[in-house]
LOGUMI-457320 format. One record per residue (C-alpha): x, y, z. Coordinates in steps of 0.02 Angstrom, whole numbers, padded with zeros to 5 digits, always signed. Layout:
<nodes>
XYZ/...
</nodes>
This chain:
<nodes>
+00774-05922-05211/+00752-05751-05129/+00567-05697-05129/+00528-05518-05072/+00366-05420-05074/+00307-05240-05068/+00136-05228-04990/+00061-05053-05004/-00120-05006-04954/-00209-04916-05094/-00275-04785-04980/-00160-04652-05046/-00015-04616-05170/+00157-04683-05140/+00291-04562-05064/+00477-04571-05060/+00476-04675-04900/+00367-04809-04981/+00470-04804-05143/+00633-04836-05043/+00560-04987-04963/+00501-05051-05130/+00667-05018-05214/+00767-05108-05079/+00654-05264-05091/+00671-05258-05280/+00859-05241-05269/+00870-05388-05144/+00768-05498-05264/+00872-05436-05413/+01032-05474-05317/+00970-05660-05307/+00947-05660-05491/+01109-05590-05536/+01197-05713-05419/+01113-05859-05509/+01009-05912-05363/+00850-05840-05423/+00743-05698-05349/+00563-05645-05360/+00490-05470-05313/+00308-05476-05280/+00178-05341-05268/+00040-05370-05145/-00102-05237-05140/-00160-05239-04956/-00336-05183-04996/-00433-05264-04852/-00497-05089-04804/-00638-05087-04931/-00700-04914-04870/-00529-04826-04900/-00458-04921-05039/-00472-04850-05218/-00436-04921-05385/-00359-04761-05447/-00228-04779-05308/-00195-04956-05364/-00163-04898-05542/-00054-04758-05479/+00048-04885-05377/+00080-04988-05527/+00121-04837-05636/+00246-04769-05508/+00332-04942-05493/+00340-04956-05687/+00415-04780-05702/+00557-04831-05587/+00583-04996-05674/+00526-05099-05520/+00417-05218-05612/+00348-05353-05505/+00358-05537-05549/+00182-05566-05489/+00042-05472-05404/-00081-05519-05274/-00232-05428-05199/-00288-05463-05023/-00468-05427-05065/-00464-05584-05171/-00394-05696-05034/-00530-05692-04902/-00568-05874-04917/-00387-05920-04877/-00397-05806-04722/-00552-05888-04665/-00478-06060-04679/-00320-06016-04582/-00415-05911-04452/-00530-06072-04422/-00366-06170-04392/-00307-06045-04259/-00475-06041-04177/-00485-06226-04171/-00312-06233-04083/-00356-06093-03962/-00233-05968-04034/-00367-05834-04065/-00507-05785-03943/-00659-05673-03929/-00653-05506-03841/-00789-05371-03815/-00704-05218-03734/-00739-05049-03811/-00599-04929-03845/-00651-04829-03695/-00644-04983-03582/-00474-05031-03647/-00409-04854-03619/-00468-04862-03440/-00387-05035-03413/-00222-04961-03479/-00230-04812-03357/-00271-04924-03209/-00122-05040-03250/+00001-04892-03274/-00062-04826-03103/-00014-04995-03021/+00156-04995-03109/+00113-05129-03229/+00141-05136-03415/-00006-05057-03508/-00051-05217-03604/-00216-05308-03621/-00258-05409-03467/-00333-05557-03556/-00490-05538-03459/-00589-05611-03605/-00507-05785-03581/-00612-05806-03425/-00776-05796-03524/-00872-05955-03536/-00971-06016-03688/-01129-05964-03593/-01054-05792-03576/-01021-05779-03763/-01197-05842-03796/-01274-05712-03682/-01173-05575-03774/-01225-05638-03942/-01407-05637-03883/-01385-05456-03824/-01320-05411-04003/-01140-05392-03960/-01010-05453-04084/-00834-05499-04033/-00670-05439-04098/-00531-05569-04104/-00358-05569-04032/-00204-05680-04061/-00148-05771-03903/+00038-05742-03878/+00136-05884-03802/+00218-05816-03642/+00324-05967-03614/+00481-05912-03710/+00556-05751-03770/+00531-05698-03952/+00701-05699-04035/+00762-05671-04210/+00921-05607-04297/+00873-05447-04392/+00961-05420-04552/+00998-05236-04506/+00966-05215-04321/+01049-05378-04268/+00993-05486-04123/+00813-05449-04068/+00729-05509-03908/+00551-05470-03851/+00463-05533-03693/+00284-05579-03748/+00221-05551-03574/+00260-05367-03599/+00151-05366-03758/-00033-05351-03787/-00116-05499-03882/-00141-05408-04047/-00315-05386-04113/-00319-05478-04285/-00507-05461-04332/-00632-05321-04299/-00808-05352-04231/-00880-05322-04408/-00775-05465-04474/-00646-05361-04567/-00459-05395-04547/-00322-05298-04477/-00153-05300-04550/-00057-05426-04445/-00134-05596-04481/-00174-05586-04668/+00007-05526-04697/+00073-05680-04609/-00044-05794-04708/-00001-05711-04873/+00188-05722-04836/+00176-05911-04806/+00065-05941-04959/+00170-05830-05074/+00336-05915-05017/+00409-05749-04959/+00587-05782-04890/+00638-05603-04843/+00535-05460-04766/+00624-05294-04777/+00525-05152-04707/+00534-04998-04592/+00585-05001-04414/+00404-04948-04361/+00361-05131-04389/+00482-05206-04268/+00354-05241-04137/+00233-05311-04265/+00369-05436-04317/+00380-05492-04134/+00195-05540-04133/+00194-05608-04311/+00342-05719-04279/+00226-05822-04166/+00090-05819-04290/+00203-05901-04418/+00240-06032-04290/+00055-06059-04246/+00020-06090-04428/+00160-06217-04441/+00277-06108-04545/+00457-06048-04530/+00460-05859-04523/+00553-05767-04662/+00712-05673-04636/+00673-05506-04560/+00759-05339-04583/+00705-05170-04526/+00781-05014-04604/+00780-04840-04517/+00647-04721-04576/+00673-04565-04680/+00695-04399-04602/+00697-04228-04682/+00848-04109-04685/+00789-04027-04527/+00834-04190-04435/+00661-04245-04382/+00520-04338-04463/+00454-04230-04599/+00272-04218-04650/+00335-04169-04821/+00413-04339-04843/+00244-04418-04818/+00169-04311-04962/+00312-04309-05089/+00242-04416-05219/+00308-04474-05392/+00198-04356-05482/+00274-04208-05398/+00451-04269-05425/+00414-04298-05611/+00343-04128-05622/+00502-04061-05545/+00601-04144-05685/+00671-04289-05580/+00723-04440-05684/+00689-04615-05613/+00875-04656-05630/+00916-04519-05511/+00783-04574-05383/+00848-04757-05392/+01028-04696-05365/+00992-04592-05214/+00861-04704-05128/+00957-04864-05168/+01098-04803-05051/+01008-04692-04935/+01027-04760-04760/+01183-04861-04802/+01367-04818-04769/+01399-04829-04961/+01410-04666-05055/+01279-04615-05186/+01348-04642-05355/+01249-04575-05501/+01346-04683-05617/+01277-04846-05550/+01129-04927-05632/+00998-05033-05543/+01091-05193-05575/+01253-05119-05505/+01158-05063-05347/+01089-05239-05332/+01257-05320-05343/+01322-05208-05210/+01175-05217-05091/+01230-05266-04917/+01105-05256-04772/+01253-05258-04651/+01296-05088-04716/+01132-05011-04671/+01140-04893-04522/+01032-04883-04369/+01023-04691-04376/+00877-04609-04472/+00908-04593-04657/+00913-04412-04706/+00822-04367-04872/+00875-04201-04946/+00785-04137-05102/+00933-04025-05147/+01042-04181-05153/+00913-04270-05263/+00925-04125-05385/+01113-04135-05384/+01106-04325-05417/+00981-04288-05559/+01102-04169-05645/+01242-04298-05638/+01123-04431-05710/+01061-04316-05848/+01240-04283-05899/+01265-04468-05935/+01095-04506-06021/+01121-04561-06201/+01023-04482-06337/+00911-04630-06365/+00846-04626-06187/+00793-04441-06203/+00756-04412-06389/+00568-04418-06366/+00580-04284-06234/+00684-04159-06331/+00629-04010-06443/+00590-04051-06620/+00744-04048-06727/+00867-04078-06589/+00981-04214-06635/+01112-04324-06553/+01254-04195-06583/+01150-04057-06500/+01107-04167-06350/+01293-04219-06322/+01340-04028-06327/+01202-03967-06215/+01178-04105-06082/+01332-04057-05973/+01242-03891-05938/+01075-03966-05886/+01003-04004-05716/+00847-04075-05789/+00804-04135-05965/+00663-04004-05979/+00799-03866-05985/+00861-03933-06156/+00727-03826-06239/+00806-03668-06170/+00975-03713-06241/+00908-03773-06404/+00829-03597-06427/+01009-03528-06401/+01052-03636-06556/+00894-03596-06660/+00850-03429-06598/+00774-03296-06590/+00887-03226-06454/+00859-03084-06341/+00966-02935-06398/+01136-02934-06301/+01188-02777-06209/+01262-02648-06327/+01453-02668-06324/+01575-02525-06304/+01662-02462-06462/+01814-02571-06434/+01718-02727-06415/+01608-02683-06564/+01767-02673-06672/+01826-02839-06603/+01655-02922-06649/+01668-02847-06819/+01844-02919-06836/+01769-03086-06776/+01637-03088-06913/+01764-03046-07046/+01881-03184-06983/+01737-03312-06972/+01683-03270-07148/+01850-03322-07216/+01869-03486-07119/+01824-03662-07163/+01664-03719-07087/+01695-03882-07001/+01705-03960-06825/+01862-03862-06782/+01787-03694-06836/+01779-03624-06657/+01964-03663-06615/+02020-03592-06781/+01922-03433-06748/+01995-03402-06575/+02168-03439-06632/+02155-03316-06774/+02076-03186-06663/+02213-03206-06537/+02338-03155-06665/+02240-03023-06752/+02172-02933-06599/+02294-02970-06461/+02154-03023-06344/+02157-03177-06238/+02061-03258-06097/+01898-03184-06044/+01918-03028-06157/+01930-03144-06298/+01802-03276-06259/+01661-03180-06166/+01612-03054-06302/+01605-03199-06431/+01496-03303-06317/+01381-03157-06280/+01363-03110-06463/+01333-03290-06520/+01222-03348-06376/+01164-03197-06277/+01227-03292-06130/+01380-03267-06014/+01405-03451-05994/+01339-03619-06067/+01392-03766-06167/+01565-03784-06244/+01570-03665-06394/+01673-03783-06494/+01518-03901-06497/+01389-03759-06502/+01454-03655-06647/+01435-03788-06776/+01258-03814-06718/+01217-03629-06735/+01272-03636-06913/+01382-03519-07023/+01249-03391-07085/+01164-03376-06913/+01329-03357-06819/+01387-03222-06946/+01222-03132-06927/+01234-03133-06740/+01411-03062-06742/+01368-02923-06867/+01214-02876-06761/+01312-02866-06604/+01453-02768-06683/+01326-02631-06749/+01226-02629-06582/+01356-02504-06511/+01319-02372-06649/
</nodes>
């Protein structure tokens, strides 16, 4: 069984980069389900930072995932797992894999500069390992509290086969022993994440490439706790259209996208393929994306997010949405026939109200036609009045007018569209005219014909 997780910190709202990570993890788990091997997508709220974590952000995270259809199979909160962290930390302390340190940030910065000046890697020098129990007792008596580091094993390189980046190799001697616990007893990200992944049975960790060095250290933490590490894959981060990391991507939240009229299906279609060599296909639903997900097709180059492309995908998605999916979002009285007629002209569902007003009125008065066009529109009203009113009324009207007026092409169609809709373009008139209705259509043709006088 594939078990993935999405682990946001509730210190802010989710942005498109977070959502892309969540989506790919959901798709990976869903792929396992569809293949018959089983899959679970877990939501872990990383709320160990009590000062910055907020409950309204937790609710917003849940709401955003639900809006996108990324419903987790289970949810955990790190703030409720402190007892587990304490037990596992005690095991590491007993085996000598975590140790106490006292350097201040300023002292550490000075040490880094000294090592750089000597041509050495700017990593922690492990000076605290030389402290005796008497030294620790003296510091405690002086009111000093230690922070804790995880002791990396320097005897062998850290190696794993990354699902996206391929073979990875790190020399632990070129890495600092990571701080895992602050002097006030609070936890940093690294160790609780490993403990949770073990306890929650996570088999696959798919996250951003900014976590690659974290993975190198965490691989040893899994081993120190007697567990086999999950499969790791690190995807390229998103960049903006300008080709560099964009601050806007870090603030482009789901509320803003919803306000802009973006549908969840469009965001799933775009982000599901963004960063892969596969084309974005608005016709694919989430299950189709899951079936075709292949980490080997993820590129190493930064994934470019283009808001204009998102709106194009959104329009293509809207053009395919069935009436049942959008009925509650449409103006009162707008039925399935109207939706089918209007949707090919929409970029966003919210625009349906504008086109529905074209049907129901009132319309802004069209420009006054010249005398010849006015006569043509009067002929159109006369012709329409004598025709049967059915689904073929538009074709019958234009066929009759071609014969009676000699007009064709734009000279035939445009004056009719302008008179009937007050627009130069729009939905297919064959579908629109029956919606407008006989009496309204005749009144609009008559009004346009007399506007010249």
